[in-house]
C-alpha positions as a Python dict, from the first residue, in 0.01 Angstrom:
ca = {
    (1, 'X'): (0, 0, 0),
    (2, 'X'): (278, 227, -177),
    (3, 'X'): (626, 152, -99),
    (4, 'X'): (672, 476, 80),
    (5, 'X'): (395, 402, 306),
    (6, 'X'): (591, 109, 443),
    (7, 'X'): (814, 359, 607),
    (8, 'X'): (542, 565, 770),
    (9, 'X'): (426, 250, 959),
    (10, 'X'): (495, 143, 1326),
    (11, 'X'): (423, -183, 1493),
    (12, 'X'): (384, -261, 1865),
    (13, 'X'): (320, -530, 2090),
    (14, 'X'): (-13, -558, 2250),
    (15, 'X'): (-6, -557, 2621),
    (16, 'X'): (-231, -722, 2856),
    (17, 'X'): (-290, -537, 3197),
    (18, 'X'): (-377, -768, 3499),
    (19, 'X'): (-534, -581, 3784),
    (20, 'X'): (-396, -796, 4087),
    (21, 'X'): (-261, -687, 4423),
    (22, 'X'): (-11, -957, 4450),
    (23, 'X'): (112, -975, 4106),
    (24, 'X'): (137, -589, 4090),
    (25, 'X'): (316, -580, 4437),
    (26, 'X'): (542, -856, 4318),
    (27, 'X'): (627, -666, 4002),
    (28, 'X'): (702, -356, 4234),
    (29, 'X'): (924, -525, 4449),
    (30, 'X'): (1117, -676, 4150),
    (31, 'X'): (1155, -341, 3997),
    (32, 'X'): (1264, -167, 4323),
    (33, 'X'): (1534, -434, 4378),
    (34, 'X'): (1655, -411, 4026),
    (35, 'X'): (1683, -43, 4046),
    (36, 'X'): (1876, -76, 4394),
    (37, 'X'): (2110, -338, 4237),
    (38, 'X'): (2186, -96, 3951),
    (39, 'X'): (2249, 188, 4153),
    (40, 'X'): (2457, 16, 4411),
    (41, 'X'): (2670, -148, 4119),
    (42, 'X'): (2703, 206, 3958),
    (43, 'X'): (2832, 359, 4283),
    (44, 'X'): (3034, 86, 4440),
    (45, 'X'): (3231, -21, 4107),
    (46, 'X'): (3215, 327, 3960),
    (47, 'X'): (3074, 216, 3642),
    (48, 'X'): (3026, 592, 3536),
    (49, 'X'): (3410, 615, 3473),
    (50, 'X'): (3625, 543, 3195),
    (51, 'X'): (3887, 295, 3324),
    (52, 'X'): (4262, 272, 3208),
    (53, 'X'): (4509, 7, 3318),
    (54, 'X'): (4827, 115, 3510),
    (55, 'X'): (5151, 156, 3350),
    (56, 'X'): (5440, 132, 3598),
    (57, 'X'): (5804, 108, 3679),
    (58, 'X'): (5973, -33, 3996),
    (59, 'X'): (6299, 1, 4155),
    (60, 'X'): (6392, -193, 4468),
    (61, 'X'): (6685, -138, 4714),
    (62, 'X'): (6773, -379, 5000),
    (63, 'X'): (6951, -280, 5305),
    (64, 'X'): (7125, -494, 5581),
    (65, 'X'): (7428, -658, 5718),
    (66, 'X'): (7473, -1019, 5802),
    (67, 'X'): (7743, -1236, 5982),
    (68, 'X'): (7792, -1587, 5848),
    (69, 'X'): (7988, -1830, 6050),
    (70, 'X'): (8165, -2100, 5855),
    (71, 'X'): (8406, -2412, 5934),
    (72, 'X'): (8722, -2391, 5741),
    (73, 'X'): (8874, -2748, 5687),
    (74, 'X'): (9230, -2662, 5685),
    (75, 'X'): (9213, -2473, 6006),
    (76, 'X'): (9092, -2792, 6192),
    (77, 'X'): (8737, -2719, 6184),
    (78, 'X'): (8787, -2372, 6349),
    (79, 'X'): (8469, -2140, 6291),
    (80, 'X'): (8547, -1823, 6090),
    (81, 'X'): (8283, -1533, 6075),
    (82, 'X'): (8235, -1340, 5735),
    (83, 'X'): (8046, -1042, 5720),
    (84, 'X'): (7778, -1002, 5422),
    (85, 'X'): (7668, -668, 5301),
    (86, 'X'): (7447, -564, 5034),
    (87, 'X'): (7697, -628, 4753),
    (88, 'X'): (7728, -976, 4878),
    (89, 'X'): (7400, -1137, 4913),
    (90, 'X'): (7189, -917, 4641),
    (91, 'X'): (7181, -1008, 4273),
    (92, 'X'): (7071, -798, 3969),
    (93, 'X'): (6759, -971, 3800),
    (94, 'X'): (6585, -859, 3502),
    (95, 'X'): (6228, -705, 3520),
    (96, 'X'): (6059, -609, 3855),
    (97, 'X'): (6224, -872, 4064),
    (98, 'X'): (6522, -896, 4320),
    (99, 'X'): (6712, -1169, 4493),
    (100, 'X'): (6830, -1210, 4817),
    (101, 'X'): (7071, -1491, 4933),
    (102, 'X'): (6991, -1681, 5244),
    (103, 'X'): (7210, -2011, 5210),
    (104, 'X'): (7494, -2127, 5005),
    (105, 'X'): (7747, -2415, 4959),
    (106, 'X'): (8096, -2346, 4839),
    (107, 'X'): (8356, -2570, 4640),
    (108, 'X'): (8685, -2376, 4685),
    (109, 'X'): (9010, -2412, 4492),
    (110, 'X'): (8865, -2556, 4169),
    (111, 'X'): (9108, -2580, 3853),
    (112, 'X'): (9064, -2743, 3548),
    (113, 'X'): (9239, -3088, 3545),
    (114, 'X'): (9164, -3469, 3571),
    (115, 'X'): (8981, -3603, 3864),
    (116, 'X'): (8728, -3855, 3993),
    (117, 'X'): (8369, -3765, 3928),
    (118, 'X'): (8153, -3717, 4244),
    (119, 'X'): (7990, -4077, 4328),
    (120, 'X'): (7647, -4106, 4178),
    (121, 'X'): (7465, -4406, 4050),
    (122, 'X'): (7574, -4326, 3678),
    (123, 'X'): (7937, -4255, 3771),
    (124, 'X'): (8028, -4542, 4001),
    (125, 'X'): (8256, -4803, 3821),
    (126, 'X'): (8458, -5092, 3881),
    (127, 'X'): (8688, -5108, 3585),
    (128, 'X'): (8754, -4903, 3289),
    (129, 'X'): (8494, -5098, 3100),
    (130, 'X'): (8228, -4884, 3289),
    (131, 'X'): (8359, -4554, 3153),
    (132, 'X'): (8338, -4432, 2814),
    (133, 'X'): (8597, -4174, 2674),
    (134, 'X'): (8428, -3867, 2566),
    (135, 'X'): (8100, -3914, 2700),
    (136, 'X'): (7929, -3668, 2890),
    (137, 'X'): (7582, -3620, 3078),
    (138, 'X'): (7398, -3301, 3120),
    (139, 'X'): (7423, -3381, 3503),
    (140, 'X'): (7762, -3451, 3512),
    (141, 'X'): (8060, -3234, 3612),
    (142, 'X'): (8286, -3299, 3300),
    (143, 'X'): (8389, -3516, 3028),
    (144, 'X'): (8474, -3869, 3083),
    (145, 'X'): (8839, -3988, 2984),
    (146, 'X'): (8740, -4345, 2975),
    (147, 'X'): (8932, -4452, 3302),
    (148, 'X'): (8802, -4580, 3631),
    (149, 'X'): (8996, -4429, 3936),
    (150, 'X'): (8959, -4443, 4290),
    (151, 'X'): (8754, -4173, 4450),
    (152, 'X'): (8825, -4286, 4832),
    (153, 'X'): (8889, -4591, 5014),
    (154, 'X'): (8574, -4774, 4913),
    (155, 'X'): (8449, -4627, 4588),
    (156, 'X'): (8569, -4596, 4237),
    (157, 'X'): (8426, -4341, 3982),
    (158, 'X'): (8496, -4258, 3626),
    (159, 'X'): (8769, -4003, 3586),
    (160, 'X'): (8666, -3659, 3422),
    (161, 'X'): (8807, -3365, 3256),
    (162, 'X'): (8672, -3080, 3429),
    (163, 'X'): (8683, -2808, 3724),
    (164, 'X'): (8846, -3023, 4006),
    (165, 'X'): (8776, -3123, 4274),
    (166, 'X'): (8410, -3202, 4170),
    (167, 'X'): (8124, -3027, 4325),
    (168, 'X'): (7988, -3258, 4596),
    (169, 'X'): (7621, -3337, 4597),
    (170, 'X'): (7474, -3249, 4932),
    (171, 'X'): (7196, -3058, 5125),
    (172, 'X'): (7213, -2707, 5212),
    (173, 'X'): (7311, -2625, 5553),
    (174, 'X'): (7032, -2620, 5823),
    (175, 'X'): (6969, -2361, 5954),
    (176, 'X'): (7027, -2125, 5672),
    (177, 'X'): (7374, -1937, 5689),
    (178, 'X'): (7194, -1606, 5633),
    (179, 'X'): (6897, -1659, 5867),
    (180, 'X'): (6958, -1315, 5977),
    (181, 'X'): (6816, -1190, 5633),
    (182, 'X'): (6498, -1181, 5786),
    (183, 'X'): (6578, -847, 5948),
    (184, 'X'): (6689, -692, 5604),
    (185, 'X'): (6467, -402, 5473),
    (186, 'X'): (6377, -326, 5113),
    (187, 'X'): (6281, 16, 4981),
    (188, 'X'): (6022, -32, 4687),
    (189, 'X'): (5993, 284, 4434),
    (190, 'X'): (5698, 253, 4208),
    (191, 'X'): (5593, 504, 3950),
    (192, 'X'): (5272, 499, 3777),
    (193, 'X'): (5108, 667, 3491),
    (194, 'X'): (4770, 690, 3334),
    (195, 'X'): (4839, 867, 3004),
    (196, 'X'): (4478, 862, 2900),
    (197, 'X'): (4395, 1078, 3212),
    (198, 'X'): (4718, 1262, 3188),
    (199, 'X'): (4775, 1160, 3536),
    (200, 'X'): (5120, 1059, 3724),
    (201, 'X'): (5220, 961, 4072),
    (202, 'X'): (5425, 738, 4280),
    (203, 'X'): (5417, 538, 4617),
    (204, 'X'): (5645, 750, 4812),
    (205, 'X'): (5470, 1039, 4951),
    (206, 'X'): (5630, 1389, 5011),
    (207, 'X'): (5580, 1374, 5378),
    (208, 'X'): (5697, 1035, 5422),
    (209, 'X'): (5898, 930, 5718),
    (210, 'X'): (6222, 771, 5579),
    (211, 'X'): (6273, 578, 5906),
    (212, 'X'): (5922, 414, 5877),
    (213, 'X'): (5875, 38, 5840),
    (214, 'X'): (5563, -98, 5672),
    (215, 'X'): (5281, -230, 5907),
    (216, 'X'): (4945, -338, 5762),
    (217, 'X'): (4736, -133, 6004),
    (218, 'X'): (4964, 127, 6159),
    (219, 'X'): (5153, 221, 5851),
    (220, 'X'): (4995, 79, 5539),
    (221, 'X'): (5149, 349, 5306),
    (222, 'X'): (5503, 309, 5387),
    (223, 'X'): (5732, 165, 5111),
    (224, 'X'): (6008, 7, 5327),
    (225, 'X'): (5930, -346, 5418),
    (226, 'X'): (6108, -596, 5647),
    (227, 'X'): (6167, -908, 5482),
    (228, 'X'): (6044, -1113, 5800),
    (229, 'X'): (5720, -911, 5802),
    (230, 'X'): (5656, -990, 5430),
    (231, 'X'): (5671, -1359, 5501),
    (232, 'X'): (5448, -1325, 5817),
    (233, 'X'): (5182, -1125, 5633),
    (234, 'X'): (5196, -1422, 5382),
    (235, 'X'): (5166, -1668, 5662),
    (236, 'X'): (5510, -1834, 5579),
    (237, 'X'): (5805, -1916, 5819),
    (238, 'X'): (6110, -1739, 5678),
    (239, 'X'): (6349, -1971, 5846),
    (240, 'X'): (6226, -2262, 5662),
    (241, 'X'): (6215, -2096, 5333),
    (242, 'X'): (6554, -1966, 5397),
    (243, 'X'): (6729, -2307, 5371),
    (244, 'X'): (6642, -2414, 5017),
    (245, 'X'): (6497, -2068, 4895),
    (246, 'X'): (6173, -1968, 4724),
    (247, 'X'): (5978, -1705, 4535),
    (248, 'X'): (5774, -1446, 4715),
    (249, 'X'): (5533, -1200, 4535),
    (250, 'X'): (5490, -832, 4652),
    (251, 'X'): (5147, -711, 4502),
    (252, 'X'): (5085, -333, 4459),
    (253, 'X'): (4738, -262, 4358),
    (254, 'X'): (4644, 87, 4243),
    (255, 'X'): (4257, 162, 4233),
    (256, 'X'): (4240, 520, 4167),
    (257, 'X'): (3952, 745, 4167),
    (258, 'X'): (4068, 1051, 3969),
    (259, 'X'): (3750, 1265, 3987),
    (260, 'X'): (3778, 1597, 4134),
    (261, 'X'): (3518, 1557, 4394),
    (262, 'X'): (3650, 1238, 4534),
    (263, 'X'): (4006, 1202, 4437),
    (264, 'X'): (4204, 911, 4589),
    (265, 'X'): (4506, 722, 4442),
    (266, 'X'): (4713, 529, 4688),
    (267, 'X'): (4859, 182, 4681),
    (268, 'X'): (4755, -129, 4862),
    (269, 'X'): (5021, -391, 4922),
    (270, 'X'): (4971, -753, 4967),
    (271, 'X'): (5209, -1057, 4970),
    (272, 'X'): (5199, -1416, 4875),
    (273, 'X'): (5413, -1701, 4801),
    (274, 'X'): (5437, -1802, 4448),
    (275, 'X'): (5642, -2113, 4424),
    (276, 'X'): (5516, -2461, 4512),
    (277, 'X'): (5597, -2523, 4873),
    (278, 'X'): (5442, -2878, 4859),
    (279, 'X'): (5690, -3008, 4615),
    (280, 'X'): (5895, -3317, 4764),
    (281, 'X'): (6265, -3354, 4724),
    (282, 'X'): (6261, -3517, 4365),
    (283, 'X'): (6099, -3209, 4217),
    (284, 'X'): (6376, -2984, 4295),
    (285, 'X'): (6206, -2751, 4557),
    (286, 'X'): (6317, -2415, 4646),
    (287, 'X'): (6513, -2150, 4414),
    (288, 'X'): (6892, -2186, 4368),
    (289, 'X'): (7170, -2119, 4096),
    (290, 'X'): (7530, -2127, 4096),
    (291, 'X'): (7816, -1855, 4040),
    (292, 'X'): (8183, -1866, 4039),
    (293, 'X'): (8455, -1624, 4171),
    (294, 'X'): (8777, -1637, 3952),
    (295, 'X'): (9127, -1580, 4063),
    (296, 'X'): (9483, -1696, 3984),
    (297, 'X'): (9704, -1870, 4222),
    (298, 'X'): (10084, -1956, 4112),
    (299, 'X'): (9983, -1844, 3759),
    (300, 'X'): (9716, -2094, 3767),
    (301, 'X'): (9345, -2001, 3702),
    (302, 'X'): (9125, -2101, 3991),
    (303, 'X'): (8773, -2071, 4110),
    (304, 'X'): (8552, -2078, 4396),
    (305, 'X'): (8220, -2234, 4297),
    (306, 'X'): (7924, -2111, 4498),
    (307, 'X'): (7569, -2263, 4476),
    (308, 'X'): (7339, -1999, 4612),
    (309, 'X'): (6990, -2060, 4784),
    (310, 'X'): (6787, -1768, 4831),
    (311, 'X'): (6449, -1592, 4775),
    (312, 'X'): (6346, -1414, 4467),
    (313, 'X'): (6098, -1121, 4522),
    (314, 'X'): (5850, -1042, 4226),
    (315, 'X'): (5707, -706, 4245),
    (316, 'X'): (5357, -722, 4075),
    (317, 'X'): (5209, -404, 3998),
    (318, 'X'): (4830, -376, 3856),
    (319, 'X'): (4516, -160, 3877),
    (320, 'X'): (4310, 80, 3722),
    (321, 'X'): (4264, 442, 3710),
    (322, 'X'): (3904, 590, 3647),
    (323, 'X'): (3742, 927, 3572),
    (324, 'X'): (3385, 1038, 3513),
    (325, 'X'): (3280, 986, 3155),
    (326, 'X'): (2946, 1076, 3026),
    (327, 'X'): (2950, 818, 2746),
    (328, 'X'): (3037, 541, 2993),
    (329, 'X'): (2728, 656, 3220),
    (330, 'X'): (2497, 649, 2922),
    (331, 'X'): (2624, 306, 2802),
    (332, 'X'): (2573, 164, 3139),
    (333, 'X'): (2213, 288, 3169),
    (334, 'X'): (2117, 161, 2828),
    (335, 'X'): (2273, -162, 2917),
    (336, 'X'): (2082, -198, 3238),
    (337, 'X'): (1742, -115, 3091),
    (338, 'X'): (1703, -482, 2980),
    (339, 'X'): (1717, -577, 3367),
    (340, 'X'): (1366, -415, 3416),
    (341, 'X'): (1225, -668, 3174),
    (342, 'X'): (1319, -939, 3402),
    (343, 'X'): (1024, -851, 3606),
    (344, 'X'): (788, -938, 3310),
    (345, 'X'): (994, -1272, 3226),
    (346, 'X'): (986, -1363, 3605),
    (347, 'X'): (591, -1299, 3643),
    (348, 'X'): (521, -1460, 3316),
    (349, 'X'): (728, -1759, 3439),
    (350, 'X'): (512, -1779, 3747),
    (351, 'X'): (184, -1771, 3556),
    (352, 'X'): (332, -2051, 3312),
    (353, 'X'): (431, -2262, 3597),
    (354, 'X'): (125, -2245, 3808),
    (355, 'X'): (-102, -2291, 3505),
    (356, 'X'): (20, -2631, 3390),
    (357, 'X'): (-149, -2974, 3433),
    (358, 'X'): (91, -3106, 3678),
    (359, 'X'): (-3, -2811, 3944),
    (360, 'X'): (-371, -2868, 3863),
    (361, 'X'): (-348, -3235, 3934),
    (362, 'X'): (-93, -3256, 4207),
    (363, 'X'): (8, -2944, 4360),
    (364, 'X'): (-322, -2750, 4408),
    (365, 'X'): (-524, -3041, 4579),
    (366, 'X'): (-243, -3129, 4826),
    (367, 'X'): (-119, -2780, 4893),
    (368, 'X'): (-382, -2542, 5047),
    (369, 'X'): (-134, -2251, 5057),
    (370, 'X'): (-102, -2290, 4692),
    (371, 'X'): (-468, -2247, 4623),
    (372, 'X'): (-442, -1850, 4552),
    (373, 'X'): (-211, -1935, 4267),
    (374, 'X'): (-489, -2121, 4077),
    (375, 'X'): (-573, -1773, 3960),
    (376, 'X'): (-289, -1776, 3739),
    (377, 'X'): (-466, -2018, 3499),
    (378, 'X'): (-728, -1749, 3468),
    (379, 'X'): (-447, -1518, 3358),
    (380, 'X'): (-304, -1787, 3154),
    (381, 'X'): (-596, -1816, 2931),
    (382, 'X'): (-624, -1433, 2891),
    (383, 'X'): (-267, -1401, 2782),
    (384, 'X'): (-187, -1707, 2577),
    (385, 'X'): (-396, -1841, 2273),
    (386, 'X'): (-310, -2196, 2176),
    (387, 'X'): (-239, -2210, 1797),
    (388, 'X'): (-223, -2552, 1662),
    (389, 'X'): (-51, -2602, 1312),
    (390, 'X'): (-310, -2673, 1038),
    (391, 'X'): (-266, -3023, 888),
    (392, 'X'): (-452, -3251, 650),
    (393, 'X'): (-530, -3486, 957),
    (394, 'X'): (-638, -3214, 1203),
    (395, 'X'): (-1000, -3240, 1320),
    (396, 'X'): (-1191, -3092, 1618),
    (397, 'X'): (-1513, -3277, 1756),
    (398, 'X'): (-1766, -3140, 2000),
    (399, 'X'): (-2007, -3387, 2207),
    (400, 'X'): (-2308, -3223, 2377),
    (401, 'X'): (-2255, -3419, 2697),
    (402, 'X'): (-1877, -3314, 2730),
    (403, 'X'): (-1786, -2939, 2848),
    (404, 'X'): (-1469, -2937, 2625),
    (405, 'X'): (-1386, -2996, 2260),
    (406, 'X'): (-1163, -3267, 2134),
    (407, 'X'): (-876, -3225, 1880),
    (408, 'X'): (-781, -3549, 1683),
    (409, 'X'): (-462, -3488, 1461),
    (410, 'X'): (-415, -3837, 1317),
    (411, 'X'): (-527, -4061, 1030),
    (412, 'X'): (-818, -4263, 1134),
    (413, 'X'): (-690, -4593, 953),
    (414, 'X'): (-1034, -4731, 888),
    (415, 'X'): (-1176, -4659, 1243),
    (416, 'X'): (-1473, -4433, 1303),
    (417, 'X'): (-1420, -4079, 1456),
    (418, 'X'): (-1653, -4159, 1724),
    (419, 'X'): (-1408, -4398, 1881),
    (420, 'X'): (-1091, -4189, 1834),
    (421, 'X'): (-929, -4057, 2158),
    (422, 'X'): (-858, -3688, 2090),
    (423, 'X'): (-690, -3431, 2313),
    (424, 'X'): (-920, -3227, 2532),
    (425, 'X'): (-920, -2856, 2421),
    (426, 'X'): (-1108, -2589, 2628),
    (427, 'X'): (-1405, -2450, 2477),
    (428, 'X'): (-1396, -2109, 2382),
    (429, 'X'): (-1648, -1849, 2486),
    (430, 'X'): (-1938, -1809, 2259),
    (431, 'X'): (-1899, -1507, 2024),
    (432, 'X'): (-2261, -1472, 1874),
    (433, 'X'): (-2103, -1229, 1638),
    (434, 'X'): (-1922, -1518, 1471),
    (435, 'X'): (-2254, -1647, 1368),
    (436, 'X'): (-2271, -1401, 1094),
    (437, 'X'): (-1926, -1528, 934),
    (438, 'X'): (-1990, -1628, 583),
    (439, 'X'): (-1954, -1993, 503),
    (440, 'X'): (-1662, -2132, 342),
    (441, 'X'): (-1603, -2125, -10),
    (442, 'X'): (-1797, -2405, -209),
    (443, 'X'): (-1762, -2507, -572),
    (444, 'X'): (-2044, -2433, -802),
    (445, 'X'): (-2261, -2732, -869),
    (446, 'X'): (-2186, -2932, -1175),
    (447, 'X'): (-2415, -2909, -1478),
    (448, 'X'): (-2713, -3122, -1460),
    (449, 'X'): (-2732, -3129, -1055),
    (450, 'X'): (-3032, -2921, -962),
    (451, 'X'): (-3102, -2817, -601),
    (452, 'X'): (-3449, -2738, -455),
    (453, 'X'): (-3524, -2541, -144),
    (454, 'X'): (-3733, -2737, 118),
    (455, 'X'): (-3738, -2522, 440),
    (456, 'X'): (-3807, -2702, 775),
    (457, 'X'): (-4161, -2624, 894),
    (458, 'X'): (-4216, -2642, 1259),
    (459, 'X'): (-3998, -2813, 1529),
    (460, 'X'): (-3767, -3116, 1439),
    (461, 'X'): (-3931, -3449, 1452),
    (462, 'X'): (-3890, -3649, 1775),
    (463, 'X'): (-3884, -4001, 1593),
    (464, 'X'): (-3575, -4199, 1503),
    (465, 'X'): (-3386, -4125, 1177),
    (466, 'X'): (-3480, -4321, 872),
    (467, 'X'): (-3367, -4664, 893),
    (468, 'X'): (-3166, -4842, 1184),
    (469, 'X'): (-2888, -4641, 1326),
    (470, 'X'): (-2536, -4752, 1307),
    (471, 'X'): (-2353, -4918, 1612),
    (472, 'X'): (-2134, -4607, 1676),
    (473, 'X'): (-2453, -4379, 1714),
    (474, 'X'): (-2545, -4289, 2076),
    (475, 'X'): (-2838, -4072, 1996),
    (476, 'X'): (-3031, -4295, 1757),
    (477, 'X'): (-3064, -4025, 1482),
    (478, 'X'): (-2729, -4107, 1289),
    (479, 'X'): (-2732, -4253, 943),
    (480, 'X'): (-2450, -4453, 770),
    (481, 'X'): (-2191, -4245, 581),
    (482, 'X'): (-2217, -4227, 194),
    (483, 'X'): (-1850, -4159, 144),
    (484, 'X'): (-1604, -4422, -16),
    (485, 'X'): (-1449, -4669, 229),
    (486, 'X'): (-1123, -4485, 294),
    (487, 'X'): (-1301, -4174, 415),
    (488, 'X'): (-1614, -4341, 562),
    (489, 'X'): (-1486, -4308, 931),
    (490, 'X'): (-1466, -3928, 877),
    (491, 'X'): (-1846, -3899, 907),
    (492, 'X'): (-1905, -4164, 1166),
    (493, 'X'): (-1960, -3927, 1455),
    (494, 'X'): (-2235, -3896, 1687),
    (495, 'X'): (-2353, -3586, 1868),
    (496, 'X'): (-2302, -3755, 2201),
    (497, 'X'): (-2035, -3951, 2381),
    (498, 'X'): (-2271, -4150, 2593),
    (499, 'X'): (-2631, -4261, 2514),
    (500, 'X'): (-2882, -3994, 2538),
    (501, 'X'): (-3124, -3743, 2349),
    (502, 'X'): (-3000, -3595, 2036),
    (503, 'X'): (-2885, -3244, 1988),
    (504, 'X'): (-3121, -3189, 1693),
    (505, 'X'): (-3415, -3243, 1930),
    (506, 'X'): (-3325, -2908, 2114),
    (507, 'X'): (-3533, -2615, 2027),
    (508, 'X'): (-3215, -2402, 2008),
    (509, 'X'): (-3082, -2622, 1735),
    (510, 'X'): (-3388, -2528, 1517),
    (511, 'X'): (-3361, -2171, 1597),
    (512, 'X'): (-2980, -2126, 1535),
    (513, 'X'): (-2927, -2370, 1266),
    (514, 'X'): (-3234, -2455, 1071),
    (515, 'X'): (-3443, -2115, 1067),
    (516, 'X'): (-3448, -2023, 694),
    (517, 'X'): (-3530, -1640, 779),
    (518, 'X'): (-3235, -1620, 1001),
    (519, 'X'): (-3010, -1797, 734),
    (520, 'X'): (-3114, -1567, 479),
    (521, 'X'): (-3041, -1243, 682),
    (522, 'X'): (-2708, -1388, 752),
    (523, 'X'): (-2639, -1434, 382),
    (524, 'X'): (-2777, -1090, 316),
    (525, 'X'): (-2537, -970, 606),
    (526, 'X'): (-2237, -1060, 362),
    (527, 'X'): (-2404, -933, 43),
    (528, 'X'): (-2670, -681, 100),
    (529, 'X'): (-2749, -632, -263),
    (530, 'X'): (-2762, -990, -371),
    (531, 'X'): (-3100, -1099, -489),
    (532, 'X'): (-3302, -1353, -308),
    (533, 'X'): (-3222, -1666, -493),
    (534, 'X'): (-3456, -1956, -541),
    (535, 'X'): (-3391, -2328, -631),
    (536, 'X'): (-3055, -2509, -630),
    (537, 'X'): (-2834, -2227, -565),
    (538, 'X'): (-3036, -2103, -262),
    (539, 'X'): (-3040, -2452, -100),
    (540, 'X'): (-2682, -2477, -136),
    (541, 'X'): (-2620, -2145, 20),
    (542, 'X'): (-2857, -2210, 296),
    (543, 'X'): (-2717, -2555, 371),
    (544, 'X'): (-2371, -2416, 396),
    (545, 'X'): (-2464, -2135, 599),
    (546, 'X'): (-2644, -2382, 832),
    (547, 'X'): (-2320, -2585, 862),
    (548, 'X'): (-2131, -2260, 975),
    (549, 'X'): (-2386, -2160, 1227),
    (550, 'X'): (-2369, -2503, 1382),
    (551, 'X'): (-1981, -2470, 1404),
    (552, 'X'): (-1993, -2128, 1528),
    (553, 'X'): (-2245, -2253, 1792),
    (554, 'X'): (-2071, -2544, 1909),
    (555, 'X'): (-1710, -2466, 1857),
    (556, 'X'): (-1691, -2077, 1883),
    (557, 'X'): (-1367, -1965, 1746),
    (558, 'X'): (-1319, -1978, 1389),
    (559, 'X'): (-975, -2121, 1371),
    (560, 'X'): (-1160, -2416, 1527),
    (561, 'X'): (-1466, -2406, 1314),
    (562, 'X'): (-1273, -2453, 1002),
    (563, 'X'): (-1153, -2803, 1095),
    (564, 'X'): (-1483, -2906, 1275),
    (565, 'X'): (-1651, -3222, 1180),
    (566, 'X'): (-2042, -3201, 1233),
    (567, 'X'): (-2204, -3512, 1377),
    (568, 'X'): (-2393, -3742, 1133),
    (569, 'X'): (-2727, -3667, 1303),
    (570, 'X'): (-2678, -3287, 1263),
    (571, 'X'): (-2546, -3319, 923),
    (572, 'X'): (-2846, -3528, 791),
    (573, 'X'): (-3093, -3302, 961),
    (574, 'X'): (-2952, -2988, 778),
    (575, 'X'): (-2941, -3185, 454),
    (576, 'X'): (-3315, -3290, 518),
    (577, 'X'): (-3389, -2931, 556),
    (578, 'X'): (-3206, -2812, 262),
    (579, 'X'): (-3138, -3120, 44),
    (580, 'X'): (-2939, -3152, -265),
    (581, 'X'): (-3160, -3233, -578),
    (582, 'X'): (-2924, -3525, -703),
    (583, 'X'): (-2590, -3671, -657),
    (584, 'X'): (-2397, -3757, -347),
    (585, 'X'): (-2271, -3501, -95),
    (586, 'X'): (-1908, -3422, -103),
    (587, 'X'): (-1842, -3434, 286),
    (588, 'X'): (-1582, -3261, 497),
    (589, 'X'): (-1263, -3139, 313),
    (590, 'X'): (-988, -2996, 515),
    (591, 'X'): (-924, -2622, 429),
    (592, 'X'): (-536, -2678, 449),
}
């Protein structure tokens, strides 16, 4: 075919249409379910829209007043109240976060000088040998001077050059000093933008009541949150967290539908604790840091060190904005068309599953409700064709007393083919048109090897074959093989598996295989203008045409007939009808 003709061709897959109520209904149910799922996902997930992630900025303002009652040592333990406002308990943080102090520890009147270190396992000493001048530890409060000094009446520690007195290591007050911070409120301003859709909005509505407070059901769009309500929504106890501090996440989710016919763009708020509340004391639970307030007293620089415990609030903004886009709709429809092919895959799976040997041997005999599934075996045979890879050892045999063929794909190793255990293969339906298939190519006879035509007259003889039959024969008409020893077992095959009459005694054998008139017509069917030969060449052509008629009759499919082995009784009966004038017969040769 010209090269240009290849461009004008189209190849398609052959389709097998099964007329079955239950398979057709199953396919329709599967297709309807798939269509329903595709439409449901299209509408609920808005897969027809082009999505864009949100870009946002956040600003938070905390409001509230708290009174803290402290005991002052130089006033004989008298309680002193201190008022804390926004400037006292809030601290500026980078990013979308803000911090609220809920507890603290103070070390007042510190100045830089020499003083004993606070007692710990590493700072306790009994003499100057236990201290090293110039040594410092990341957890220490200063640099050691090399001296061991008295800390109190019972303990000695290494002297350090640091801010003195050294900060004490103690637990934070319980309950928290600013436990009233639970009633503080925070206003969150969140501006968002979808540049791809040219849309900008914020979480503060134009008609918002500035005195509102967020409530999950009654006022879910209010941007003013009470800190205690945030912890309650996250199922946490504010009083417990306030002692050592923690990290709380405020999530703002924007799911914006920017289509004109169903426009909706409002935030949804949720809350969760982000730090590990299950940590034990050795893993530094909570959230704290230190800062100092510096001042001068009698021309000496001093400071008040404050260890702050509190809650850091991280504002997490995420979401998408979607708007109808025809490209996205076409891409989604195209990607979901393959889902309809799942119906074919599923039905083919059922046909394959209910047609295997395990179901035939175990499931169907014991399960009566599965009996209707046996029809799948019929569909399987119609849909699938078994093709075996051709090999030099591949052979097919047919016994007249067995309903199936046998495939032998191994070397005989000196054994007769009659005794080889092959794999059963279903016998294909008889195609009488295949009887007209021309025989396999045969080499021309060598010089000096003449052949003569001796057509069969009448019915085949009823008596036994010439001479005694070999031990592997079951019909009494087989003859020993004339092939060399390595290939002799290939022709040691009878027409029967069990003792009984020979197939050559059947009138059908004489009609289909040995009739010279019919064989000549088959040869002319292939070459209508060929002259009617006589003598050597005619006998060879008729003999091989008879071989092909027998294989087409007993094996059916041409791909099986090409690897078929004729029984010895049939082979010698054909050779007797159309003999070779001189020299041995070449026997079976694999077409591979």
